[in-house]
A tleap script that builds the chain and sets N, CA, C and O, in Angstrom:
source leaprc.protein.ff14SB
mol = sequence {
  NMET LEU PRO THR PRO GLU GLN ILE LYS SER
  TYR ILE GLU GLN GLY ILE SER CYS THR HIE
  LEU GLU VAL GLU GLY ASP GLY GLN HIE PHE
  PHE ALA THR ILE VAL SER PRO ALA PHE GLU
  GLY LYS ARG LEU ILE GLN ARG HIE GLN MET
  VAL TYR GLY ALA MET GLY ASP ARG MET LYS
  ALA GLU VAL HIE ALA LEU SER ILE LYS ALA
  PHE THR PRO THR GLU PHE LEU GLU LYS SER
  GLY CGLN
}
set mol.1.N position { 100.077 120.474 86.413 }
set mol.1.CA position { 99.585 119.109 86.546 }
set mol.1.C position { 98.091 119.139 86.872 }
set mol.1.O position { 97.644 119.892 87.737 }
set mol.2.N position { 97.344 118.320 86.173 }
set mol.2.CA position { 95.901 118.288 86.358 }
set mol.2.C position { 95.535 117.480 87.601 }
set mol.2.O position { 96.177 116.473 87.901 }
set mol.3.N position { 94.499 117.923 88.327 }
set mol.3.CA position { 94.072 117.175 89.512 }
set mol.3.C position { 93.394 115.868 89.123 }
set mol.3.O position { 92.850 115.738 88.026 }
set mol.4.N position { 93.435 114.909 90.029 }
set mol.4.CA position { 92.777 113.619 89.821 }
set mol.4.C position { 91.444 113.617 90.563 }
set mol.4.O position { 91.231 114.442 91.452 }
set mol.5.N position { 90.546 112.699 90.208 }
set mol.5.CA position { 89.300 112.579 90.973 }
set mol.5.C position { 89.566 112.333 92.463 }
set mol.5.O position { 88.823 112.824 93.312 }
set mol.6.N position { 90.610 111.583 92.780 }
set mol.6.CA position { 90.940 111.309 94.175 }
set mol.6.C position { 91.314 112.595 94.913 }
set mol.6.O position { 90.949 112.776 96.075 }
set mol.7.N position { 92.043 113.489 94.236 }
set mol.7.CA position { 92.408 114.761 94.859 }
set mol.7.C position { 91.171 115.622 95.099 }
set mol.7.O position { 91.038 116.237 96.157 }
set mol.8.N position { 90.270 115.667 94.125 }
set mol.8.CA position { 89.042 116.453 94.267 }
set mol.8.C position { 88.233 115.891 95.439 }
set mol.8.O position { 87.696 116.647 96.248 }
set mol.9.N position { 88.152 114.581 95.523 }
set mol.9.CA position { 87.442 113.930 96.625 }
set mol.9.C position { 88.054 114.334 97.959 }
set mol.9.O position { 87.331 114.642 98.907 }
set mol.10.N position { 89.362 114.334 98.037 }
set mol.10.CA position { 90.061 114.714 99.261 }
set mol.10.C position { 89.772 116.168 99.639 }
set mol.10.O position { 89.538 116.473 100.808 }
set mol.11.N position { 89.787 117.057 98.657 }
set mol.11.CA position { 89.497 118.479 98.928 }
set mol.11.C position { 88.099 118.634 99.521 }
set mol.11.O position { 87.909 119.364 100.493 }
set mol.12.N position { 87.124 117.945 98.931 }
set mol.12.CA position { 85.741 118.049 99.411 }
set mol.12.C position { 85.630 117.476 100.823 }
set mol.12.O position { 85.000 118.078 101.693 }
set mol.13.N position { 86.241 116.315 101.050 }
set mol.13.CA position { 86.184 115.667 102.366 }
set mol.13.C position { 86.818 116.522 103.460 }
set mol.13.O position { 86.401 116.458 104.616 }
set mol.14.N position { 87.811 117.312 103.107 }
set mol.14.CA position { 88.457 118.175 104.090 }
set mol.14.C position { 87.536 119.304 104.552 }
set mol.14.O position { 87.693 119.822 105.658 }
set mol.15.N position { 86.574 119.685 103.707 }
set mol.15.CA position { 85.705 120.798 104.038 }
set mol.15.C position { 84.287 120.429 104.445 }
set mol.15.O position { 83.589 121.226 105.072 }
set mol.16.N position { 83.857 119.213 104.085 }
set mol.16.CA position { 82.483 118.788 104.348 }
set mol.16.C position { 82.502 117.349 104.853 }
set mol.16.O position { 83.154 116.486 104.264 }
set mol.17.N position { 81.789 117.096 105.938 }
set mol.17.CA position { 81.658 115.737 106.449 }
set mol.17.C position { 80.667 114.984 105.562 }
set mol.17.O position { 79.490 115.341 105.502 }
set mol.18.N position { 81.137 113.948 104.878 }
set mol.18.CA position { 80.307 113.222 103.914 }
set mol.18.C position { 80.047 111.792 104.382 }
set mol.18.O position { 80.923 111.143 104.953 }
set mol.19.N position { 78.832 111.317 104.131 }
set mol.19.CA position { 78.533 109.919 104.383 }
set mol.19.C position { 78.720 109.098 103.116 }
set mol.19.O position { 78.837 107.874 103.173 }
set mol.20.N position { 78.747 109.774 101.972 }
set mol.20.CA position { 78.978 109.129 100.679 }
set mol.20.C position { 79.561 110.189 99.754 }
set mol.20.O position { 79.087 111.324 99.729 }
set mol.21.N position { 80.583 109.822 99.000 }
set mol.21.CA position { 81.205 110.768 98.074 }
set mol.21.C position { 81.819 110.011 96.915 }
set mol.21.O position { 82.680 109.151 97.101 }
set mol.22.N position { 81.364 110.341 95.716 }
set mol.22.CA position { 81.913 109.768 94.485 }
set mol.22.C position { 82.360 110.922 93.613 }
set mol.22.O position { 81.637 111.906 93.460 }
set mol.23.N position { 83.556 110.807 93.037 }
set mol.23.CA position { 84.052 111.824 92.107 }
set mol.23.C position { 84.631 111.114 90.898 }
set mol.23.O position { 85.445 110.199 91.028 }
set mol.24.N position { 84.203 111.544 89.725 }
set mol.24.CA position { 84.730 111.046 88.456 }
set mol.24.C position { 85.187 112.255 87.663 }
set mol.24.O position { 84.691 113.363 87.867 }
set mol.25.N position { 86.132 112.043 86.759 }
set mol.25.CA position { 86.554 113.156 85.934 }
set mol.25.C position { 87.786 112.863 85.124 }
set mol.25.O position { 88.409 111.809 85.256 }
set mol.26.N position { 88.132 113.833 84.265 }
set mol.26.CA position { 89.225 113.663 83.317 }
set mol.26.C position { 90.395 114.620 83.563 }
set mol.26.O position { 91.275 114.752 82.713 }
set mol.27.N position { 90.407 115.281 84.711 }
set mol.27.CA position { 91.474 116.224 85.001 }
set mol.27.C position { 91.027 117.667 84.936 }
set mol.27.O position { 91.622 118.527 85.586 }
set mol.28.N position { 89.987 117.953 84.161 }
set mol.28.CA position { 89.450 119.311 84.087 }
set mol.28.C position { 87.953 119.344 84.373 }
set mol.28.O position { 87.465 120.280 85.006 }
set mol.29.N position { 87.230 118.342 83.919 }
set mol.29.CA position { 85.787 118.246 84.114 }
set mol.29.C position { 85.511 117.124 85.101 }
set mol.29.O position { 85.907 115.977 84.892 }
set mol.30.N position { 84.823 117.477 86.183 }
set mol.30.CA position { 84.553 116.498 87.233 }
set mol.30.C position { 83.066 116.429 87.542 }
set mol.30.O position { 82.325 117.395 87.361 }
set mol.31.N position { 82.647 115.246 88.017 }
set mol.31.CA position { 81.272 114.978 88.401 }
set mol.31.C position { 81.302 114.414 89.810 }
set mol.31.O position { 81.931 113.384 90.053 }
set mol.32.N position { 80.627 115.082 90.743 }
set mol.32.CA position { 80.653 114.654 92.138 }
set mol.32.C position { 79.244 114.400 92.653 }
set mol.32.O position { 78.339 115.209 92.446 }
set mol.33.N position { 79.070 113.271 93.323 }
set mol.33.CA position { 77.856 112.972 94.071 }
set mol.33.C position { 78.251 113.019 95.532 }
set mol.33.O position { 79.085 112.239 95.993 }
set mol.34.N position { 77.634 113.954 96.260 }
set mol.34.CA position { 78.021 114.214 97.641 }
set mol.34.C position { 76.798 114.046 98.539 }
set mol.34.O position { 75.747 114.636 98.289 }
set mol.35.N position { 76.946 113.239 99.582 }
set mol.35.CA position { 75.877 113.035 100.552 }
set mol.35.C position { 76.415 113.486 101.908 }
set mol.35.O position { 77.423 112.977 102.396 }
set mol.36.N position { 75.718 114.453 102.501 }
set mol.36.CA position { 76.186 114.989 103.777 }
set mol.36.C position { 75.020 115.460 104.635 }
set mol.36.O position { 74.086 116.083 104.130 }
set mol.37.N position { 75.071 115.165 105.934 }
set mol.37.CA position { 74.066 115.713 106.837 }
set mol.37.C position { 74.171 117.231 106.940 }
set mol.37.O position { 73.216 117.886 107.358 }
set mol.38.N position { 75.307 117.796 106.568 }
set mol.38.CA position { 75.485 119.253 106.593 }
set mol.38.C position { 74.571 119.952 105.591 }
set mol.38.O position { 74.366 121.162 105.685 }
set mol.39.N position { 74.022 119.210 104.636 }
set mol.39.CA position { 73.115 119.791 103.636 }
set mol.39.C position { 71.678 119.923 104.138 }
set mol.39.O position { 70.845 120.536 103.470 }
set mol.40.N position { 71.380 119.354 105.310 }
set mol.40.CA position { 70.020 119.426 105.861 }
set mol.40.C position { 69.572 120.882 105.973 }
set mol.40.O position { 70.296 121.721 106.508 }
set mol.41.N position { 68.380 121.174 105.468 }
set mol.41.CA position { 67.807 122.509 105.576 }
set mol.41.C position { 68.414 123.537 104.634 }
set mol.41.O position { 68.067 124.716 104.700 }
set mol.42.N position { 69.318 123.104 103.755 }
set mol.42.CA position { 69.975 124.027 102.821 }
set mol.42.C position { 69.344 123.906 101.440 }
set mol.42.O position { 68.987 122.817 100.992 }
set mol.43.N position { 69.215 125.048 100.783 }
set mol.43.CA position { 68.755 125.045 99.394 }
set mol.43.C position { 69.896 124.557 98.503 }
set mol.43.O position { 71.050 124.511 98.931 }
set mol.44.N position { 69.573 124.196 97.275 }
set mol.44.CA position { 70.563 123.664 96.340 }
set mol.44.C position { 71.737 124.627 96.161 }
set mol.44.O position { 72.891 124.199 96.178 }
set mol.45.N position { 71.462 125.900 95.992 }
set mol.45.CA position { 72.538 126.875 95.791 }
set mol.45.C position { 73.449 126.949 97.017 }
set mol.45.O position { 74.660 127.121 96.879 }
set mol.46.N position { 72.882 126.822 98.200 }
set mol.46.CA position { 73.685 126.845 99.425 }
set mol.46.C position { 74.580 125.607 99.508 }
set mol.46.O position { 75.722 125.684 99.963 }
set mol.47.N position { 74.054 124.485 99.071 }
set mol.47.CA position { 74.842 123.249 99.068 }
set mol.47.C position { 76.030 123.385 98.114 }
set mol.47.O position { 77.156 123.010 98.442 }
set mol.48.N position { 75.756 123.926 96.936 }
set mol.48.CA position { 76.830 124.124 95.960 }
set mol.48.C position { 77.865 125.107 96.496 }
set mol.48.O position { 79.065 124.913 96.301 }
set mol.49.N position { 77.417 126.137 97.157 }
set mol.49.CA position { 78.347 127.106 97.741 }
set mol.49.C position { 79.235 126.447 98.790 }
set mol.49.O position { 80.412 126.786 98.912 }
set mol.50.N position { 78.678 125.514 99.541 }
set mol.50.CA position { 79.475 124.788 100.533 }
set mol.50.C position { 80.574 123.972 99.848 }
set mol.50.O position { 81.710 123.923 100.320 }
set mol.51.N position { 80.221 123.336 98.734 }
set mol.51.CA position { 81.209 122.541 97.999 }
set mol.51.C position { 82.282 123.454 97.408 }
set mol.51.O position { 83.473 123.157 97.502 }
set mol.52.N position { 81.861 124.561 96.800 }
set mol.52.CA position { 82.831 125.512 96.243 }
set mol.52.C position { 83.735 126.054 97.344 }
set mol.52.O position { 84.925 126.276 97.119 }
set mol.53.N position { 83.177 126.268 98.530 }
set mol.53.CA position { 83.970 126.723 99.661 }
set mol.53.C position { 85.016 125.690 100.057 }
set mol.53.O position { 86.151 126.040 100.380 }
set mol.54.N position { 84.632 124.418 100.031 }
set mol.54.CA position { 85.574 123.346 100.357 }
set mol.54.C position { 86.681 123.255 99.305 }
set mol.54.O position { 87.822 122.920 99.624 }
set mol.55.N position { 86.342 123.551 98.067 }
set mol.55.CA position { 87.329 123.505 96.988 }
set mol.55.C position { 88.262 124.711 97.019 }
set mol.55.O position { 89.411 124.629 96.583 }
set mol.56.N position { 87.761 125.831 97.536 }
set mol.56.CA position { 88.585 127.033 97.635 }
set mol.56.C position { 89.066 127.537 96.282 }
set mol.56.O position { 88.345 127.458 95.287 }
set mol.57.N position { 90.283 128.050 96.254 }
set mol.57.CA position { 90.848 128.630 95.033 }
set mol.57.C position { 91.113 127.588 93.945 }
set mol.57.O position { 91.381 127.942 92.797 }
set mol.58.N position { 91.042 126.335 94.297 }
set mol.58.CA position { 91.272 125.280 93.296 }
set mol.58.C position { 90.237 125.347 92.179 }
set mol.58.O position { 90.514 124.943 91.050 }
set mol.59.N position { 89.040 125.858 92.489 }
set mol.59.CA position { 88.000 125.990 91.460 }
set mol.59.C position { 88.434 126.985 90.389 }
set mol.59.O position { 88.048 126.845 89.229 }
set mol.60.N position { 89.210 127.963 90.750 }
set mol.60.CA position { 89.671 128.957 89.779 }
set mol.60.C position { 90.932 128.486 89.064 }
set mol.60.O position { 91.102 128.728 87.869 }
set mol.61.N position { 91.808 127.815 89.794 }
set mol.61.CA position { 93.133 127.515 89.262 }
set mol.61.C position { 93.253 126.129 88.630 }
set mol.61.O position { 93.936 125.978 87.618 }
set mol.62.N position { 92.609 125.125 89.199 }
set mol.62.CA position { 92.855 123.750 88.771 }
set mol.62.C position { 91.690 123.083 88.049 }
set mol.62.O position { 91.902 122.259 87.159 }
set mol.63.N position { 90.471 123.431 88.425 }
set mol.63.CA position { 89.294 122.715 87.930 }
set mol.63.C position { 88.521 123.602 86.957 }
set mol.63.O position { 88.141 124.726 87.285 }
set mol.64.N position { 88.297 123.077 85.763 }
set mol.64.CA position { 87.542 123.836 84.764 }
set mol.64.C position { 86.045 123.756 85.046 }
set mol.64.O position { 85.335 124.756 84.942 }
set mol.65.N position { 85.566 122.562 85.405 }
set mol.65.CA position { 84.136 122.387 85.645 }
set mol.65.C position { 83.909 121.294 86.691 }
set mol.65.O position { 84.590 120.269 86.700 }
set mol.66.N position { 82.946 121.535 87.562 }
set mol.66.CA position { 82.562 120.560 88.581 }
set mol.66.C position { 81.047 120.481 88.614 }
set mol.66.O position { 80.373 121.427 89.021 }
set mol.67.N position { 80.519 119.350 88.184 }
set mol.67.CA position { 79.084 119.095 88.239 }
set mol.67.C position { 78.792 118.453 89.585 }
set mol.67.O position { 79.421 117.462 89.957 }
set mol.68.N position { 77.832 119.020 90.317 }
set mol.68.CA position { 77.574 118.594 91.689 }
set mol.68.C position { 76.154 118.060 91.840 }
set mol.68.O position { 75.190 118.699 91.417 }
set mol.69.N position { 76.038 116.890 92.442 }
set mol.69.CA position { 74.758 116.372 92.926 }
set mol.69.C position { 74.917 116.295 94.434 }
set mol.69.O position { 75.698 115.488 94.939 }
set mol.70.N position { 74.186 117.126 95.148 }
set mol.70.CA position { 74.335 117.230 96.608 }
set mol.70.C position { 73.043 116.790 97.293 }
set mol.70.O position { 71.982 117.376 97.077 }
set mol.71.N position { 73.147 115.758 98.114 }
set mol.71.CA position { 71.989 115.180 98.785 }
set mol.71.C position { 72.193 115.111 100.295 }
set mol.71.O position { 73.320 115.006 100.780 }
set mol.72.N position { 71.088 115.171 101.025 }
set mol.72.CA position { 71.125 114.793 102.438 }
set mol.72.C position { 71.096 113.260 102.463 }
set mol.72.O position { 70.752 112.644 101.454 }
set mol.73.N position { 71.446 112.636 103.584 }
set mol.73.CA position { 71.361 111.170 103.637 }
set mol.73.C position { 69.960 110.639 103.324 }
set mol.73.O position { 69.823 109.628 102.635 }
set mol.74.N position { 68.931 111.306 103.819 }
set mol.74.CA position { 67.556 110.870 103.557 }
set mol.74.C position { 67.217 110.974 102.075 }
set mol.74.O position { 66.626 110.052 101.511 }
set mol.75.N position { 67.581 112.078 101.441 }
set mol.75.CA position { 67.321 112.253 100.017 }
set mol.75.C position { 68.032 111.181 99.194 }
set mol.75.O position { 67.477 110.655 98.230 }
set mol.76.N position { 69.264 110.866 99.585 }
set mol.76.CA position { 70.038 109.871 98.851 }
set mol.76.C position { 69.401 108.491 98.967 }
set mol.76.O position { 69.347 107.746 97.989 }
set mol.77.N position { 68.914 108.147 100.167 }
set mol.77.CA position { 68.234 106.864 100.354 }
set mol.77.C position { 66.965 106.797 99.522 }
set mol.77.O position { 66.672 105.767 98.914 }
set mol.78.N position { 66.203 107.897 99.491 }
set mol.78.CA position { 64.966 107.934 98.712 }
set mol.78.C position { 65.282 107.813 97.219 }
set mol.78.O position { 64.576 107.122 96.485 }
set mol.79.N position { 66.336 108.480 96.779 }
set mol.79.CA position { 66.731 108.444 95.375 }
set mol.79.C position { 67.157 107.040 94.955 }
set mol.79.O position { 66.855 106.596 93.847 }
set mol.80.N position { 67.853 106.353 95.841 }
set mol.80.CA position { 68.346 105.012 95.512 }
set mol.80.C position { 67.280 103.928 95.732 }
set mol.80.O position { 67.517 102.754 95.446 }
set mol.81.N position { 66.113 104.325 96.238 }
set mol.81.CA position { 65.014 103.391 96.393 }
set mol.81.C position { 65.117 102.442 97.565 }
set mol.81.O position { 64.538 101.355 97.542 }
set mol.82.N position { 65.841 102.839 98.578 }
set mol.82.CA position { 66.006 101.959 99.744 }
set mol.82.C position { 65.111 102.388 100.885 }
set mol.82.O position { 65.118 101.763 101.945 }
savepdb mol mol.pdb
quit
């Protein structure tokens, strides 16, 4: 059975404290926008590693592709123009 965007969102939320999280996808290919204070001071690769860590073995077994946009709260506010 293919995972749903809601399940992917739940997996990420269990591993990372998020202030904003959106997940879209078709069961194999997912797109996530993640905003977390835990990303402060982290390089992009470190942020992605944190997300992959939250996903665990599901990245190998259930999810074919996960596109990640990882922002700190400040970066997300600047990006959205607020």
